[in-house]
C-alpha positions in Angstrom: -100.2 59.6 243.2 -100.1 57.7 246.5 -103.9 57.2 246.5 -103.7 55.8 242.9 -100.9 53.4 243.9 -102.9 52.2 246.9 -106.0 51.8 244.8 -104.1 49.7 242.2 -102.5 47.6 245.0 -106.0 46.9 246.5 -107.3 45.8 243.1 -104.3 43.5 242.5 -104.7 41.7 245.8 -108.4 41.9 246.0 -109.5 41.2 242.4 -106.9 39.5 240.3 -107.2 35.9 241.6 -111.0 36.0 241.6 -111.2 37.5 238.1 -108.7 35.0 236.8 -110.8 32.1 238.2 -113.9 33.6 236.5 -112.0 33.7 233.2 -112.0 37.5 233.0 -108.5 37.7 231.5 -109.2 41.0 229.8 -109.6 42.7 233.2 -106.4 41.1 234.4 -104.5 42.2 231.3 -105.8 45.7 231.5 -104.8 45.9 235.2 -101.3 44.7 234.3 -101.1 47.4 231.6 -102.0 50.1 234.2 -99.3 48.8 236.5 -96.7 48.7 233.7 -97.3 52.3 232.8 -97.2 53.3 236.5 -94.0 51.5 237.0 -92.4 53.1 234.0 -93.5 56.6 235.2 -92.2 55.9 238.7 -88.9 54.6 237.5 -88.3 57.8 235.5 -89.3 59.8 238.6 -86.7 57.9 240.7 -84.1 58.6 238.1 -84.9 62.3 238.1 -84.7 62.4 241.9 -81.4 60.6 241.7 -79.8 62.9 239.1 -80.9 66.0 241.1 -79.7 64.6 244.4 -76.3 63.7 242.9 -76.0 67.3 241.5 -76.8 68.8 245.0 -74.2 66.5 246.6 -71.6 67.3 244.0 -72.2 71.0 244.6 -71.7 70.7 248.3 -68.7 68.4 248.0 -66.9 70.5 245.3 -67.5 74.0 246.7 -64.4 74.6 248.9 -65.1 75.7 252.4 -65.9 74.3 255.8 -69.5 75.3 255.6 -70.0 73.2 252.5 -68.6 70.1 254.3 -70.7 70.7 257.3 -73.9 71.0 255.3 -73.1 67.9 253.3 -72.4 65.9 256.4 -75.7 67.1 257.9 -77.5 65.9 254.7 -75.8 62.5 255.0 -76.5 62.3 258.8 -80.2 62.7 258.1 -80.6 60.7 254.9 -77.6 58.4 254.2 -77.2 55.9 252.7 -78.2 57.7 249.5 -79.6 55.3 247.0 -77.6 56.5 244.0 -74.1 55.6 242.9 -73.3 59.2 241.9 -74.0 60.3 245.5 -72.7 57.2 247.3 -69.7 57.0 249.7 -67.1 56.2 247.0 -68.0 59.2 244.9 -68.5 61.6 247.8 -65.2 60.6 249.3 -63.4 61.3 245.9 -65.1 64.7 245.5 -64.3 65.8 249.0 -60.7 64.8 248.7 -60.4 66.7 245.5 -61.9 70.0 246.8 -61.8 70.3 250.5 -59.2 71.0 253.2 -57.9 67.8 254.8 -57.9 69.4 258.2 -61.6 70.2 258.0 -62.3 66.7 256.7 -60.3 65.1 259.5 -62.1 67.1 262.2 -65.6 66.9 260.9 -65.7 63.3 259.7 -63.1 61.4 261.8 -63.2 63.3 265.1 -66.8 62.6 266.0 -67.8 61.6 269.5 -71.0 59.7 268.5 -71.3 56.6 266.4 -72.8 57.2 263.0 -73.3 55.4 259.6 -70.3 56.8 257.8 -67.6 54.2 258.2 -67.7 53.4 254.4 -67.3 57.1 253.6 -64.4 57.4 256.1 -62.7 54.3 254.7 -62.8 55.6 251.2 -61.9 59.2 252.1 -58.8 58.0 254.0 -57.5 56.2 250.8 -58.4 59.2 248.6 -56.5 61.6 250.8 -53.5 59.2 251.0 -53.4 58.8 247.2 -53.3 62.6 246.8 -50.2 62.8 249.0 -51.9 64.0 252.2 -49.7 63.3 255.3 -52.3 61.4 257.3 -50.0 61.3 260.3 -50.2 65.1 260.6 -53.9 64.9 261.6 -54.5 63.1 264.9 -58.0 62.0 263.9 -56.8 60.3 260.7 -53.9 58.6 262.6 -56.5 57.3 265.1 -58.7 56.0 262.3 -55.9 53.7 261.1 -55.9 52.0 264.5 -59.7 51.9 265.0 -61.1 51.4 261.4 -63.3 48.3 260.9 -61.1 45.2 260.5 -63.7 43.6 258.2 -63.5 46.4 255.6 -62.2 45.4 252.1 -59.8 48.4 252.1 -58.0 47.4 255.3 -55.8 45.1 253.2 -54.2 48.1 251.6 -51.1 49.8 253.0 -51.9 52.6 255.5 -49.1 54.6 253.9 -48.5 55.6 250.2 -45.9 53.3 248.6 -43.2 55.1 246.5 -44.5 53.7 243.2 -48.0 55.1 243.9 -46.8 58.7 244.1 -48.3 61.0 241.4 -51.3 58.8 240.8 -53.6 60.4 238.1 -57.0 61.8 239.0 -59.8 63.5 237.1 -60.4 67.2 237.5 -64.1 67.8 238.2 -66.5 70.7 238.4 -70.1 70.8 239.6 -71.3 70.2 236.0 -68.2 68.9 234.3 -65.3 66.5 234.5 -61.9 66.2 232.7 -59.5 63.3 232.9 -58.9 59.9 231.4 -56.8 56.8 231.2 -53.0 57.2 231.6 -51.9 54.7 229.0 -49.6 56.4 226.4 -46.6 54.5 225.2 -43.7 57.0 225.0 -40.3 56.7 223.4 -38.6 56.1 226.8 -37.5 52.6 227.4 -38.5 51.4 223.9 -37.2 47.9 223.0 -39.1 47.3 219.7 -37.7 44.2 217.9 -36.4 44.7 214.4 -38.8 44.3 211.5 -39.7 42.2 209.8 -40.0 40.0 212.9 -38.9 36.5 211.9 -39.8 34.4 214.9 -42.6 31.8 214.4 -45.4 31.0 216.9 -44.1 30.1 220.3 -44.7 26.6 221.7 -45.7 28.0 225.0 -49.3 27.5 226.0 -51.6 29.7 228.1 -52.0 28.1 231.5 -54.2 30.7 233.3 -57.0 29.6 235.5 -60.3 31.3 236.2 -59.4 32.7 239.6 -56.1 34.1 238.4 -57.7 35.6 235.3 -60.2 37.5 237.5 -57.5 38.8 239.7 -55.3 40.1 236.9 -58.2 41.9 235.2 -59.4 43.5 238.4 -58.3 47.0 237.3 -59.7 46.8 233.8 -63.3 45.6 234.3 -64.8 49.1 233.4 -63.1 49.1 230.1 -64.6 47.8 226.9 -62.8 44.5 226.8 -59.9 42.9 228.6 -58.1 39.5 228.8 -55.2 37.9 230.6 -52.8 35.0 229.9 -50.1 33.1 231.7 -47.0 31.4 230.3 -44.5 29.4 232.3 -41.5 28.4 230.2 -39.3 25.5 231.3 -36.1 27.6 231.1 -35.6 31.1 232.4 -36.3 33.9 229.9 -33.9 36.8 229.7 -35.7 40.2 229.8 -34.0 41.1 226.6 -35.9 38.2 224.9 -39.4 39.1 226.1 -40.1 41.9 223.5 -39.6 39.5 220.6 -41.4 36.7 222.4 -44.6 38.5 223.2 -46.1 38.7 219.7 -45.4 35.0 219.2 -47.4 33.9 222.2 -50.8 32.2 221.9 -52.8 35.3 222.8 -55.9 36.8 221.1 -54.5 40.3 221.5 -51.6 39.6 219.1 -53.4 37.0 216.8 -52.9 37.8 213.1 -50.2 40.4 213.7 -48.0 40.4 210.6 -44.2 40.5 210.8 -44.1 44.2 209.8 -47.3 45.4 211.4 -46.9 48.0 214.2 -45.8 46.4 217.4 -44.2 48.8 220.0 -42.9 47.7 223.4 -41.1 49.3 226.2 -39.6 48.3 229.5 -41.3 50.4 232.1 -40.7 51.1 235.8 -43.4 49.8 238.2 -44.5 53.4 238.8 -45.6 53.7 235.2 -47.4 50.4 235.2 -49.2 51.5 238.4 -50.5 54.7 236.7 -52.0 52.7 233.9 -53.7 50.2 236.2 -54.8 52.8 238.7 -56.3 55.1 236.1 -58.1 52.2 234.4 -59.6 51.1 237.7 -60.4 54.5 239.3 -61.6 56.5 236.2 -62.8 53.7 234.0 -63.5 54.4 230.3 -66.3 55.1 228.0 -68.2 52.0 229.2 -68.0 52.6 232.9 -67.2 55.4 235.4 -64.6 53.5 237.3 -64.4 52.7 241.0 -63.0 56.1 242.2 -59.7 56.3 244.0 -60.1 54.1 247.1 -61.5 51.0 245.4 -59.5 51.8 242.3 -56.3 51.5 244.4 -57.5 48.2 245.7 -58.3 46.9 242.2 -54.9 48.1 240.9 -53.1 46.3 243.7 -55.1 43.1 243.0 -54.0 43.3 239.3 -50.4 43.7 240.4 -50.8 40.7 242.7 -52.1 38.5 239.9 -49.5 39.7 237.4 -46.6 38.9 239.7 -48.0 35.6 240.9 -48.4 36.5 244.6 -49.8 33.5 246.5 -53.3 33.5 247.8 -53.6 35.5 251.1 -50.4 37.4 250.4 -50.0 40.7 252.1 -49.6 44.0 250.3 -45.9 44.0 251.4 -45.4 40.6 249.7 -47.1 41.9 246.5 -44.9 45.0 246.5 -41.7 43.0 246.9 -42.6 40.7 244.0 -43.6 43.7 241.9 -40.4 45.6 242.6 -38.4 42.5 241.6 -40.3 41.8 238.4 -39.5 43.2 234.9 -42.4 45.2 233.4 -43.3 45.6 229.7 -45.8 47.9 228.1 -46.9 47.2 224.5 -49.2 48.3 221.8 -49.9 46.8 218.3 -52.1 46.9 215.3 -53.8 43.5 215.7 -57.5 43.2 215.2 -58.1 42.7 218.9 -56.8 46.2 219.7 -59.2 48.7 218.2 -56.7 51.6 218.7 -59.6 54.1 218.8 -59.6 55.2 222.5 -57.4 53.5 225.0 -55.5 50.3 224.2 -52.6 48.7 226.0 -50.9 45.5 226.9 -48.9 44.9 230.1 -46.5 41.9 230.7 -44.7 41.0 233.9 -41.6 38.7 233.9 -41.2 37.2 237.3 -38.0 37.6 239.3 -37.2 33.9 238.6 -37.8 34.6 234.8 -39.9 31.5 234.4 -43.3 33.1 234.5 -44.8 35.7 232.1 -48.2 37.1 232.9 -50.0 39.4 230.4 -52.9 41.8 230.7 -54.4 43.4 227.6 -57.2 46.0 227.6 -59.1 48.0 225.0 -61.8 50.6 225.6 -63.9 49.3 222.7 -65.9 46.2 222.7 
């Protein structure tokens, strides 16, 4: 195979220009056809190697025991970075956190005397362990990592401790050849504040004032779903939380367009912890159109969505975002408009600001 590739390369660089000048376009076209077939075959070979490598990595990461971790690290020491997403640092960190002893992980990955190329893996793994409720202060190597981790890393912005509303974050349950888990989005009877039907309010005069940057921030957690959108409304007068349920279906939003006065529209006031679970599961596990960002970057995306929904200023710290989120009033809604397909996962989230003069909405559907 290597000899054939070298032969073709020699023909391309030694013959194509000359043959083209001579007008021998058939030769040039036939050579191109040979290259196209070879490229297709090579691409399939690369995909096969990638699938097999990911399976091996998954087996090592998910088989509990110190020896499994040691052998996986030896593989990564010799060959990382592995050029496949399914065996990349985000996935490996998530799998290790799911199956392995935190003490072994702390010792083998964080307490290493020599420099290596695993800072991305350590950064992700720290977040994965934190989200799963591991007391990182109980392991000296993990505590040291917080002080010495790369300051440039995107995950450094996140709190180094689990915030109360993040407790009980949902995760998939995975095996070497299987996986189970999905979006946490169900609208239960708890906290329901559905307006009476038929709803009589006409269209609201409020207009969507969202900008491109804010839109991108709000939808951070939902980019792996089939479709998502965001809106911002800023009334002149404060809006009482009790008025929001009836107001939402009257706003100029595609996700409620065409909703009739008696069509299904269900809404509940939800605690921040429930909103977090929806955002985090969307970001970390994704949906049928994407595999998600895994726990570490899923946490980051969920925090960014919170920041956009509560109107945190640019450059705000996680503590500032949390304070605004805790002081906001949160709504979760579903409805039978055409925008929501109601086939897999569909939800709407609205945040009423502490000053009650800002309503931000995020809607997502796992169909396109």
